[in-house]
N, C-alpha and C positions, 0 to 999 in steps of 0.2 A: 875662633880661627879670625886671620888678619882680612879684612878684607881687600881685593886689589881692584881697588878706585882708580878708573882713571877719567879725569874732570876736564870735559872741553867746552871751554866756554866760547862758543861758536857766536853770540853777540848778547851785548847786556843793553838790552832798549830800553828807552825811557820816553813815557810819553807822556800829553801833557798831564796827566797827573804824578806822572815822576816811578809809579811803578819799575821796577827789575824784572826785569824775565833773563833766564839762564835756562841754558843748556847742558844736560849731563850726560856723559856715557861711563859705562862702567859695564865691566865684564861679569857675567856670570855663566856659569855651566856652558864653558867656548865659545862662548857666544857673545860681543857690546850690543847690549841693550841701552837703552836711551828713554831720558824723561828733561819735561821740561820744570822749574817752579816759578814762583812770582811772589816777591815781598812787599808789601804796601810801605808807601815813602817814607813812612814812620818807623821803619823795622832798623835795629842795630844789632851787631854782635851778644849785645848783654837782654836785648829783649828775649821772652820767653813765650810765643805766642801761638793760636790754636792752628792747627794746620788740616787743611780738608784735600783728601787725596780724591781728584775726579777722574774717573774711569772709563775709558771710549766705547761704544756699541761696535757690535760688529762691522767691519771693514771700515772704519773709522780709524783715526790715531789721535793723539793727547790735542795736539792744535786743533783739530777739526771740533772735539768737544769742544773745548775751550773757547773758540769761536762764535759754535752755535749759542753757547748758554751764557757768556758774557761773563763768567764766574770772576773774573779781573777785576770788573769792578765792583763786583761785593768785598771782594777781598782789599780792594783801598778803600772802601768805606767805611769797614767793617773791623778792620787792622787784623785779619789773617794772614797766614801763609796756604798758596795755592800749588797743588803737585798735579801734574795732567802725566802720567807714565803712556808709553807706550808699548801695547802688545806687538808680538810678530806676525807681519802680513796681517794687521789689523784684527787680530782676534785674541783672546783668554782664555788658556786654559782650566776651566770650571768645571770640568768632568762630565761635560756637556753628554745629553743624554746621544747626539749627534755629534761626534768627535768635529770639530774647528781646528784644535791646537794638542800638540804635544808635548810644548815647552815647560818647563816648571817656574810657571808666573808665580806661585804662595812664595818660593824663595826668590824670586826677582822682586818679587814688592814688599817684601822683608827687607832684603837690603836695601830699597831705595827709603824705606822707614828711617833704619839707620842712619842712611844720610845724611837724613834730614835731620834727625833727633844730634847728630855729631856735630855736623857745620852749621844748621839754623840756630840751635839751639831752641828748638820749637817745644812746647809742652808736650810729654808724654802722655799729660791725663787729660786733654785734648785734641785726641785724633780722630778723625771723620772720614768717612766712607760715605761717595756720591757715585754711584752708576748709570749705565742708562742700559738697558737691555742684556746683553753678553758683560758689560762693565757693571750690572745687579747683580747679573750671578755671580763672576767672581769678587764682587763684596761682599755676599752672605758666604760664600767658600772660605773667606779670610778670619769674616765674622766667627766661622765655626772652626778653622784651623790653625790658624796664626798663634803664634807665640806673642805676638803683641795685642796689649789691651784698645781696643776702640772705644771711646766712648758713646758714639752713635754711629748709625749706617742709614742711609738712603738710597734706595733702590727703584727705580724710572722702568718701569715693564720690562723688569728682570725677575723671575724668581730663583728655585733651589734646582738645581738636575736632581735625579732618584740617586745617583751613586751622593750628593755628597748632602744629601736627605737623611740618607741611611746611614750615614757614619758623623755625622755631625755632633760634636763634642766638646760645647765652646769653652774655654775656661775663663769667660766674662762673662756678663749680662748688659751687652751695649742696649741703648734706647733704640727703635729699630721704628721707623715710619716707610712705608710702603708706598707707590702708587701705578695704578693699573687702569687702563681702557677695557671696561667687557666687551668692545668689538675691536680688540689686541687681532690682529689677523698672524703677527709672527710669534709670539709667545702668550698664546690664550691665557686667559685668564683663569680658564676652566682646566687648566692643564693639557697635556698631551703625551702620548708616547715620544715626539721629537724633542721636546722642550722639558717638561720636566713635574713638578706637583702644579695644581690649582694654587689662586691665590688665599683661599680658604685655607687649603691645608697650611699654605705656609706661614698664615697668622696663627694657625691654630698651633703649629707648634712651636713658635716665637711665643704665644701666651702661656707654654706650657712652662718654659725654660724661665720665662718674667715671673711668676703665679700671679697673673692676673686676672679676675672677674671671667667666667667665659661669656659671658655676654656682653660687645661692645656697647658705649654709648653713640647712637645715632644723633648727628649736627647736620644742618642742612648747609651748605655752604651757598655764596651770592654767587648766582648766573647773569650776568649784566649781560653777555652776549647771546645771544638767542640764534645766529645766525651760524653757527658754528653747528649746529643739530647734537652738543654734548651739554651734561653739566655734571658737577660734582656732590660727592657727599661723601662724609667724614665720619666715621669709627673709630671710636678713641676707647681702648681699654684701660679698664680701672684698679684701682685697690692692688695692683702691681706689687710685688715683695720688693722687686728690684727693677730699676729701668722701666721704659714706656714702651709702648705702642701705638701707633693710630696708623689707619687708613686712607687713603682718599681714592675713594672708587667714582673712576667717571664713566658715568654710563653715555656709552656710546662712543668712547673715545676709542681709537685709534692706537697705534702702535707709534709714540712721538711725546718730545717734551711739552708738557703744557706751558699754554700763554707764550710758546716762540714759534713765528711764522718762519721755517727754514726748507730746503731742500733737503738738508744733509740731516735731519731730526730724525725722520722716519717714515711709517707708511699709514696711512687713512687717515682719518678726524684728529684735526688738532684742536682741543679746548682752549680756550682764549678766556675762559672766567678767572684764572692767576695765573701768576709768573710764579715757572714752580720752583727754579734757584733761589729765590728767595723766602718762599714756602721754607724750603732745604734750610736754608741759612739761619732760618727763624726757628727751627727745631732744633739745629744744633747746639745752638749759642747759647753760650752757660752747663751745658752739659759737662759732665765730666767723668772720668773711667770710673766702673764699680768694680771692683775685685776683691777676693777674700782677705782680708788683713793677718797674713802668715805672723805677724809679729801678736797679733791676739792670740791666735792659737796656740802658738808657743804659752804665751802666759798660762794660760787657763790649763792645756794639755802635755807639757813639757816630758812630765815622767812618763807617760803612755805611748812618745814616739818611738818607733822600732827604729825606722831608718828612712832617708828620704832619697826618692832616684828620678831620676829623667822619666821621659815617656817609651825608651830603650830597654831600661828596667836598669840603669848604671846607676851606681852610689853617686850622690853630689852631696855638698853640703847647703847648710841654709839660707847661704848669701846669693845662693847658683841662681842666674836671673832665666828667666821665660817658666815653663809650667813646670813645675814640681808635685812629684806625687808621693805623699808623708803617708806612711805604713803605721801602724799603732800594734802595739802589743797584743790588744780585742781582736786583731784581725781586720778592722777595718781600714780602707784607704780615701782620703781625701786628696782632689786638686786643688791646688792653687797655683796663684799665678804670682810670680816675682819680677818688679821691675824696676 
């Protein structure tokens, strides 16, 4: 299906670093939807750069989360593309326990990714999701349900709704970094009927998907700021079959971006012992998308393949992009992703 894209270049702004900022409007589900992207000063059409999709919290928009985090400076200094979409009325539909939106945000964000790959020649093997609160919830929904492959995701104070948790069937295994305060009064670290599963349930789910050892390795993090009444701990899951899983547990931390003092960030205690956007980029940097190699499966088991279908049961060919279900003569079905 041909995407109907209406690109509105409201402004191309150049600051002292030479970063270009562009706003785009595209139509999805009968609505005009918007997002902005930033390209570093060294970007050209022949570049194939990594891309970070930065997803805002509830009541915010893309401009606010970019302004709070200053991810644009990291994009310039580390040579990656930054994309920050807008939810409708400041919300993402991540199938939250308490409904905040009915929009088809999964479809919208997939169109945004398609646009970036097509028009900015981004590297599809180095796509990263980063979200805070409601933005973290939609990041996990994308990881579970999107036809796109993400190399890594990072969530700050956002877990998974009960619905997404129950229906999660990821087609790839992204590296996962989760940050959460134990005193978060908005999205409880311990889970709740209104927000969804606990952080422990979340990490156990992804530990199982990634095939990591059950008990994480604890390591203390620096606590240089003694006045913020909180401190971080790091838990790293080891010996994963694919991907990696890390938890930064902020003892006493609130619903905030660690390391950023701002009235737009969230609610509660702000831990100031580290700058979370830098930690997130350091986690992302160099990681690539991990999918089942469909050509490898074909070379080993070509004679046993009965047919290939999409998720709707429609027969497709081996070059069809997206999620494929490969049905074998022995009754086995394998799900793979073709990009």
